[in-house]
N, C-alpha and C positions, 0 to 999 in steps of 0.2 A: 181460529185460523184453520185448524184441521178440518172443520166442518165445511168451510168454503172450498178448500182444495178438493174434497171428495165430491162436492156438488159439481164443480167444474169437470171432474173426471167423468161423472155420470152424464153430463150434457154432451161432452165430447164423444162418449161411447154410444149415445143414442143416435147420432148422425150417421147415416150410411156412408161408407167409403166409396169413392168413385173407382170404377174399374180402370185399369191401365189403358185399355182400348179407348174408353170415353175421354180420359185425360189427353191422350194422344190426338184424338179427333178434334177436341176443343182447341188444342194448340195449333193444329193444322188450319182450322177455320180462322182463328185469330191471325195467323201468319198470312193467309191468303187475303183477308180483308185489309190488313195493313199494307201489303204489297199493292193491292188495287188502289187504295187511297193515295199512296205515295206516287204511283204511276199516273193516276188521273189528275192529281192536283199539285204535285211537288216536283218530281224528277222523272224523266223518261229517257230511255236509251234510243238512239237513232244510228242508222247505218249510212255511210257515205257511199253512194253508188256511182258517182261521176267525178271527173277531174276538174270541175268548175271552180273549186276552191283551192287548187294546188297553188303554191306549195304549203299553205297553211293546213289544209285537210287533204288527205290522200284517199284514193279509191280504196275501199275496204276498211277505212278507219271506223271505229265505233265511238260515239260520243254520248255524254250525258248532258241533257238539256234541262235547265231550270225553268219550270213553268211559273214559279212565284216571283222571280226577279222583277218582271215588268208589272206586277201588281204593287210592288214596293217603290219602283221608280220608272221613269220613262226610258224607252230605248235611246241609246246614245250613238252618235256617229262612231264607227270603228267596231261596234259590237257585231259578233257573228250570231245571226238570228236564224232559227228554224221557223218556217211559216208555211201556211197552206198556199199552194200555187194559185194565183188569182184566176187563171184560165181553166183550172181543173182542181178544185179544192180537195179532191180525194188524194192528191199527191202532195208530199212535203218537199220543200226546197230548203237549202241552206245557203245564205249569202251574207255579205258584209253590209251593214247599214252605212250608207254614204251620206245621206242628207235627210232632214226632217221637213215637215210642213213649213212653208215660207222660205226655205233655202233655194237658191238658184244653183243648178249644177251645170258645169261645162267641162269638156275635155278638149284641150288644144295641144297638139304635138306630144301626146302621151302624158300630159300633166293634168291632174284633176284640180279643178277650181270650184270652190264653194263660195258663193257670194263674191266672186271676183278675186278671191285669195287662193294661191296655190296650197294644196294640202299635201303634207309629207306622207308617203305611203311606204314605210320601211318593210312591210310584209310582202311587197311585190319584188320579183326578180329585177335586178338592176338594168338588164338589157331589154326588158319588155317594152314593146311598142304596140299601141292600139289606136283604133280609129277615133277621130274627133267626134264630139257629140255636143248637142245643145247650142246655146243655153236653154234650159227648161226650169221653170219654177215648180217646186213640189207643192201640191195643194195641202191645205190644213187637214190634219188627221191621216196623212199618208207619209210614206217613206220611199226613198230612192235606194234600191239595193243593187249591188254588183258583186260578181264573183271575183276572187283574187286572180284567177286564170282568165284575164280579161278577153283573150281571143277565143276562148272556149267556154263561154258562159251565157246561158239564156237568162237574162236579168232585166232590170228596169229599162235598159236601153232598147229592149225588144218588146216587152209586154206592158210597160208602163209602171205606174206607181203602185205601191203596196198599201192597202187599207189596214189600219191599226187592228181591226178585229180578226185579221187573218194570221196574226202572230201567234205562234205556239209557245216559244220561249227562247232563252239565251243559251247558246252552246257554252258549256263551262269546262268540260274535261274530256280529253281523249283517253279512253280506257282500254282500247284494243287497236292494234297489236301491242303486246307487252313492251316492246322496245320503243313505243311512241307515247307511253303514258305521260301526260302533261296537262297543264291548264291550257285552254284554248286562248290564243292571243290575237 
């Protein structure tokens, strides 16, 4: 038993020790790689620059977007989605998903109808009125998106339907400002 312990000591002593600088650099490289992987494939922060999603998201809010949610399930009506703007994919937009492929969208007297049935929208201000629209049927593989601030939103009523491949991810959390930290509803 003593002989085995002394052999282990000799083996441990023969390996050169890493310098503190090298260990620190390795830790930094690993941290940067992990951060890049997380940002590219899992979660990404976004800044809200406009009032098109008020009162749900305010100008200056910072949100975390899950990029994997829609790899695990299909986007659902009511989800708040970040996507590449169809008319300029270099820009990101955030809107609420209203309808999916095959659904018919109509707005009459400030009430949203999907497939002829009124949709409750508790996230909208009670006194909000907005223009009639439709009816229009969403093509397969596409979505109809609208901002919660219906009178100040450049959305599917203006630029048309959103193709599935332009979706970046689902808005999950408001993390800034501190007094607004919450799940996105």
